[in-house]
Backbone as a printed PyTorch tensor [residue, N CA C, xyz], in Angstrom:
tensor([[[  0.8530,  -1.1820,   0.0000],
         [  0.0000,   0.0000,   0.0000],
         [  0.8930,   1.2370,   0.0000]],

        [[  0.6270,   2.1460,  -0.8780],
         [  1.3920,   3.3740,  -0.9920],
         [  1.0220,   4.3250,   0.1290]],

        [[  2.0060,   4.8190,   0.8650],
         [  1.7670,   5.7480,   1.9670],
         [  1.6900,   7.1610,   1.4070]],

        [[  0.5280,   7.7730,   1.5500],
         [  0.3110,   9.1030,   0.9990],
         [  0.3110,  10.1950,   2.0520]],

        [[  0.4390,   9.8480,   3.3080],
         [  0.2720,  10.8350,   4.3700],
         [  1.3390,  11.9190,   4.3600]],

        [[  2.4750,  11.6870,   3.7630],
         [  3.5280,  12.6930,   3.7180],
         [  3.5060,  13.5000,   2.4280]],

        [[  2.5230,  13.2770,   1.6120],
         [  2.4040,  13.9620,   0.3350],
         [  1.5850,  15.2320,   0.4770]],

        [[  1.8350,  16.1440,  -0.4370],
         [  0.9990,  17.3380,  -0.5390],
         [ -0.2870,  16.9510,  -1.2620]],

        [[ -1.3870,  17.6510,  -0.9800],
         [ -2.6320,  17.3430,  -1.6920],
         [ -2.4610,  17.3740,  -3.2090]],

        [[ -1.7160,  18.3330,  -3.7190],
         [ -1.5360,  18.4220,  -5.1750],
         [ -0.7940,  17.2110,  -5.7330]],

        [[  0.1220,  16.6330,  -4.9510],
         [  0.8420,  15.4310,  -5.3950],
         [ -0.0940,  14.2210,  -5.4340]],

        [[ -0.9640,  14.1340,  -4.4550],
         [ -1.9290,  13.0290,  -4.4250],
         [ -2.8780,  13.1450,  -5.6040]],

        [[ -3.3640,  14.3610,  -5.8630],
         [ -4.2620,  14.5880,  -7.0000],
         [ -3.5710,  14.1990,  -8.2950]],

        [[ -2.3310,  14.5910,  -8.4560],
         [ -1.5880,  14.2770,  -9.6830],
         [ -1.4740,  12.7640,  -9.8780]],

        [[ -1.1200,  12.0360,  -8.8140],
         [ -0.9980,  10.5810,  -8.9260],
         [ -2.3370,   9.9280,  -9.2450]],

        [[ -3.4030,  10.3750,  -8.5810],
         [ -4.7190,   9.7940,  -8.8460],
         [ -5.1760,  10.0650, -10.2710]],

        [[ -4.9060,  11.2560, -10.7640],
         [ -5.2860,  11.5950, -12.1430],
         [ -4.5130,  10.7590, -13.1470]],

        [[ -3.2290,  10.5330, -12.8750],
         [ -2.4220,   9.6790, -13.7550],
         [ -2.9600,   8.2530, -13.7500]],

        [[ -3.3490,   7.7750, -12.5770],
         [ -3.9020,   6.4200, -12.4830],
         [ -5.2160,   6.3050, -13.2400]],

        [[ -6.0470,   7.3310, -13.1270],
         [ -7.3130,   7.3280, -13.8520],
         [ -7.0600,   7.2420, -15.3490]],

        [[ -6.1540,   8.0610, -15.8490],
         [ -5.8400,   8.0510, -17.2840],
         [ -5.3230,   6.6740, -17.7040]],

        [[ -4.4220,   6.1100, -16.9060],
         [ -3.8690,   4.7860, -17.2040],
         [ -4.9650,   3.7350, -17.2150]],

        [[ -5.8650,   3.8070, -16.2480],
         [ -6.9810,   2.8520, -16.1690],
         [ -7.8830,   2.9740, -17.3900]],

        [[ -8.1880,   4.2120, -17.7800],
         [ -9.0450,   4.4440, -18.9490],
         [ -8.4110,   3.8570, -20.1990]],

        [[ -7.1270,   4.1040, -20.3710],
         [ -6.4200,   3.6030, -21.5520],
         [ -6.3520,   2.0760, -21.5310]],

        [[ -6.1170,   1.4960, -20.3450],
         [ -6.0760,   0.0360, -20.2270],
         [ -7.4120,  -0.5880, -20.6080]],

        [[ -8.4880,   0.1430, -20.3470],
         [ -9.8220,  -0.3260, -20.7170],
         [-10.1520,  -0.0240, -22.1790]],

        [[ -9.1830,   0.5690, -22.8800],
         [ -9.3220,   0.9370, -24.2910],
         [-10.5170,   1.8490, -24.5150]],

        [[-10.6310,   2.8420, -23.6350],
         [-11.7120,   3.8180, -23.7360],
         [-11.1140,   5.1860, -24.0140]],

        [[-11.8090,   5.9470, -24.8300],
         [-11.4060,   7.3280, -25.0510],
         [-12.0360,   8.2020, -23.9700]],

        [[-11.5460,   9.4250, -23.8670],
         [-12.1740,  10.3600, -22.9400],
         [-13.6490,  10.5490, -23.3110]],

        [[-13.9340,  10.5580, -24.6080],
         [-15.3170,  10.7100, -25.0720],
         [-16.1760,   9.5180, -24.6500]],

        [[-15.6010,   8.3050, -24.6960],
         [-16.3330,   7.1130, -24.2470],
         [-16.7050,   7.2340, -22.7690]],

        [[-15.7220,   7.5890, -21.9650],
         [-15.9640,   7.7180, -20.5230],
         [-16.9880,   8.8210, -20.2600]],

        [[-16.8160,   9.9360, -20.9400],
         [-17.7290,  11.0680, -20.7490],
         [-19.1680,  10.6790, -21.0720]],

        [[-19.3560,   9.9910, -22.1920],
         [-20.7010,   9.5960, -22.6030],
         [-21.3330,   8.6530, -21.5820]],

        [[-20.5660,   7.6970, -21.1090],
         [-21.0960,   6.7300, -20.1450],
         [-21.3310,   7.3600, -18.7700]],

        [[-20.5200,   8.3700, -18.4280],
         [-20.6480,   9.0230, -17.1220],
         [-21.6820,  10.1430, -17.1380]],

        [[-22.1130,  10.5340, -18.3260],
         [-23.0920,  11.6140, -18.4250],
         [-22.4850,  12.9840, -18.1840]],

        [[-21.2200,  13.1310, -18.5580],
         [-20.5260,  14.4200, -18.4310],
         [-19.8910,  14.7580, -19.7720]],

        [[-19.3660,  15.9540, -19.8780],
         [-18.7190,  16.3610, -21.1140],
         [-17.3020,  15.8210, -21.2350]],

        [[-16.8350,  15.7240, -22.4660],
         [-15.4650,  15.2720, -22.7080],
         [-14.4620,  16.2000, -22.0290]],

        [[-14.7270,  17.5020, -22.0530],
         [-13.8270,  18.4440, -21.3870],
         [-13.7600,  18.1840, -19.8860]],

        [[-14.8430,  17.7290, -19.3020],
         [-14.8650,  17.4220, -17.8710],
         [-13.9310,  16.2580, -17.5660]],

        [[-13.9530,  15.2290, -18.3930],
         [-13.0490,  14.0880, -18.2090],
         [-11.6050,  14.5420, -18.4070]],

        [[-11.3760,  15.3650, -19.4170],
         [-10.0290,  15.8910, -19.6450],
         [ -9.5630,  16.7130, -18.4430]],

        [[-10.4440,  17.5320, -17.9010],
         [-10.0970,  18.3210, -16.7170],
         [ -9.7900,  17.4230, -15.5220]],

        [[-10.5620,  16.3810, -15.3620],
         [-10.3290,  15.4450, -14.2630],
         [ -8.9590,  14.7870, -14.4020]],

        [[ -8.6450,  14.3160, -15.5880],
         [ -7.3500,  13.6730, -15.8140],
         [ -6.1910,  14.6580, -15.6690]],

        [[ -6.4520,  15.9300, -15.8820],
         [ -5.4090,  16.9490, -15.7560],
         [ -5.3060,  17.4840, -14.3300]],

        [[ -6.2100,  17.0500, -13.4620],
         [ -6.1570,  17.4910, -12.0830],
         [ -6.8010,  18.8370, -11.8350]],

        [[ -7.5590,  19.3060, -12.7970],
         [ -8.2790,  20.5620, -12.5960],
         [ -9.5640,  20.2740, -11.8270]],

        [[-10.0690,  21.2740, -11.1760],
         [-11.2360,  21.1020, -10.3130],
         [-12.4590,  20.6150, -11.0720]],

        [[-13.0070,  19.5390, -10.5750],
         [-14.2980,  19.0280, -11.0310],
         [-15.0550,  18.6180,  -9.7750]],

        [[-16.3400,  18.4210,  -9.8960],
         [-17.1350,  18.0670,  -8.7180],
         [-16.8250,  16.6430,  -8.2720]],

        [[-17.0750,  16.4140,  -6.9950],
         [-16.8820,  15.0690,  -6.4610],
         [-17.8480,  14.0960,  -7.1200]],

        [[-19.0310,  14.5780,  -7.4730],
         [-19.9890,  13.7110,  -8.1750],
         [-19.4050,  13.2370,  -9.5010]],

        [[-18.6740,  14.1010, -10.1760],
         [-18.0380,  13.7050, -11.4340],
         [-17.0150,  12.6050, -11.1880]],

        [[-16.2410,  12.7350, -10.1270],
         [-15.2680,  11.6940,  -9.7790],
         [-15.9930,  10.3700,  -9.5550]],

        [[-17.0990,  10.3980,  -8.8530],
         [-17.8690,   9.1860,  -8.5840],
         [-18.4160,   8.6030,  -9.8880]],

        [[-18.9510,   9.4550, -10.7480],
         [-19.4970,   8.9810, -12.0250],
         [-18.4240,   8.2860, -12.8670]],

        [[-17.2530,   8.9130, -12.9450],
         [-16.1590,   8.3320, -13.7340],
         [-15.6650,   7.0440, -13.0770]],

        [[-15.5820,   7.0260, -11.7610],
         [-15.1790,   5.8000, -11.0590],
         [-16.1410,   4.6580, -11.3720]],

        [[-17.4070,   4.9660, -11.4610],
         [-18.4010,   3.9410, -11.7940],
         [-18.1490,   3.3970, -13.1990]],

        [[-17.8350,   4.2750, -14.1310],
         [-17.6130,   3.8630, -15.5220],
         [-16.3970,   2.9520, -15.6460]],

        [[-15.3240,   3.2650, -14.9170],
         [-14.1000,   2.4680, -15.0410],
         [-14.0420,   1.3220, -14.0270]],

        [[-15.1700,   1.0800, -13.3450],
         [-15.2410,  -0.0650, -12.4500],
         [-14.5030,   0.1170, -11.1400]],

        [[-14.4030,   1.3380, -10.6620],
         [-13.6660,   1.6000,  -9.4310],
         [-14.5240,   2.2630,  -8.3550]],

        [[-15.8260,   2.0960,  -8.4210],
         [-16.7080,   2.7430,  -7.4530],
         [-16.4960,   2.1970,  -6.0430]],

        [[-16.0910,   0.9420,  -5.9130],
         [-15.8910,   0.3740,  -4.5730],
         [-14.8160,   1.1430,  -3.8140]],

        [[-13.7680,   1.5770,  -4.5070],
         [-12.7230,   2.3490,  -3.8410],
         [-13.2740,   3.6670,  -3.3100]],

        [[-14.1850,   4.2770,  -4.0520],
         [-14.8110,   5.5170,  -3.5940],
         [-15.6940,   5.2200,  -2.3830]],

        [[-16.4510,   4.1280,  -2.4700],
         [-17.3290,   3.7650,  -1.3540],
         [-16.5420,   3.4480,  -0.0870]],

        [[-15.3060,   3.0020,  -0.2410],
         [-14.4850,   2.6410,   0.9110],
         [-13.8070,   3.8440,   1.5690]],

        [[-13.8940,   5.0170,   0.9500],
         [-13.3030,   6.2100,   1.5550],
         [-13.9930,   6.5280,   2.8770]],

        [[-13.2290,   6.8960,   3.8490],
         [-13.7200,   7.3620,   5.1470],
         [-14.5260,   6.3250,   5.9170]],

        [[-14.3100,   5.0550,   5.6110],
         [-14.9210,   4.0250,   6.4500],
         [-14.3140,   4.1450,   7.8410]],

        [[-15.0930,   3.8910,   8.8610],
         [-14.5410,   4.0150,  10.2100],
         [-13.4960,   2.9400,  10.4800]],

        [[-12.5060,   3.3080,  11.2690],
         [-11.5030,   2.3370,  11.7090],
         [-11.9720,   1.8100,  13.0540]],

        [[-12.4880,   0.6070,  13.0360],
         [-13.0690,   0.0140,  14.2290],
         [-12.2220,  -1.1730,  14.6520]],

        [[-11.3060,  -0.9060,  15.5780],
         [-10.3810,  -1.9400,  16.0170],
         [-10.7570,  -2.5540,  17.3560]],

        [[-11.7450,  -1.9710,  18.0240],
         [-12.1230,  -2.4850,  19.3400],
         [-13.6060,  -2.2250,  19.5780]],

        [[-14.1220,  -2.8170,  20.6290],
         [-15.5110,  -2.5820,  21.0120],
         [-15.7280,  -1.1150,  21.3690]],

        [[-14.7460,  -0.5070,  22.0210],
         [-14.8430,   0.9200,  22.3530],
         [-14.9690,   1.7610,  21.0810]],

        [[-14.1990,   1.4160,  20.0450],
         [-14.2910,   2.1400,  18.7710],
         [-15.6900,   2.0200,  18.1800]],

        [[-16.2540,   0.8330,  18.2280],
         [-17.5960,   0.6000,  17.6780],
         [-18.6300,   1.4240,  18.4430]],

        [[-18.5590,   1.3890,  19.7660],
         [-19.5090,   2.1420,  20.5860],
         [-19.3650,   3.6480,  20.3540]],

        [[-18.1330,   4.1300,  20.2680],
         [-17.8920,   5.5550,  20.0170],
         [-18.4280,   5.9470,  18.6400]],

        [[-18.2360,   5.0940,  17.6570],
         [-18.7320,   5.3720,  16.3020],
         [-20.2570,   5.4040,  16.2820]],

        [[-20.8850,   4.4330,  16.9200],
         [-22.3470,   4.4160,  16.9600],
         [-22.8850,   5.6470,  17.6710]],

        [[-22.2310,   6.0500,  18.7480],
         [-22.6580,   7.2480,  19.4770],
         [-22.4800,   8.4930,  18.6190]],

        [[-21.3850,   8.5650,  17.8840],
         [-21.1290,   9.7620,  17.0630],
         [-22.1040,   9.8730,  15.9000]],

        [[-22.6370,   8.7500,  15.4480],
         [-23.5910,   8.8090,  14.3390],
         [-24.9180,   9.4260,  14.7700]],

        [[-25.1930,   9.4270,  16.0740],
         [-26.4180,  10.0350,  16.5820],
         [-26.2290,  11.5180,  16.8780]],

        [[-25.0020,  11.9450,  17.1280],
         [-24.7440,  13.3460,  17.4510],
         [-24.7380,  14.1840,  16.1810]],

        [[-25.2320,  15.3890,  16.2920],
         [-25.2900,  16.2770,  15.1370],
         [-24.1390,  17.2670,  15.1050]],

        [[-23.6200,  17.6240,  16.2770],
         [-22.5420,  18.5990,  16.3460],
         [-21.4940,  18.1270,  17.3290]],

        [[-20.3000,  18.5880,  17.1240],
         [-19.2160,  18.3170,  18.0610],
         [-19.2900,  19.3650,  19.1590]],

        [[-19.2490,  18.9220,  20.4020],
         [-19.2920,  19.8640,  21.5230],
         [-17.9540,  20.5680,  21.6520]],

        [[-18.0130,  21.8640,  21.9790],
         [-16.7860,  22.5960,  22.2210],
         [-16.1410,  22.1160,  23.4970]],

        [[-14.8330,  22.0440,  23.4610],
         [-14.1040,  21.7010,  24.6680],
         [-13.9330,  22.9490,  25.4990]],

        [[-14.0800,  22.8310,  26.7940],
         [-13.9620,  23.9980,  27.6600],
         [-12.5530,  24.5690,  27.6020]],

        [[-12.4780,  25.8980,  27.6090],
         [-11.1780,  26.5590,  27.5650],
         [-10.6740,  26.8780,  26.1740]],

        [[-11.3850,  26.4540,  25.1250],
         [-10.9460,  26.7130,  23.7510],
         [-11.6540,  27.9040,  23.1210]],

        [[-12.5190,  28.5810,  23.8520],
         [-13.3200,  29.6550,  23.2690],
         [-12.5840,  30.9390,  23.1840]]])
């Protein structure tokens, strides 16, 4: 597994965009093919591959087209290593706001 925690956000974006382009080419799809299947414009796919700002929904749509939606679905899954983690996670799902800690105001 590639450790990305020491990378700048722009470096991570660049690597992900390169991987997307490589995946698209491996699937023998053009940007126009992906765009048509994702319901977005060809320029949007080109912008995504170039690392320019596109909506997160566009990323999800393209991931679905290239068969990588599971990786998107796995983002931000809770890390539950113990019963305490599970209980804390279940409790946090019911809370709407984080309480301020005293002394931080």
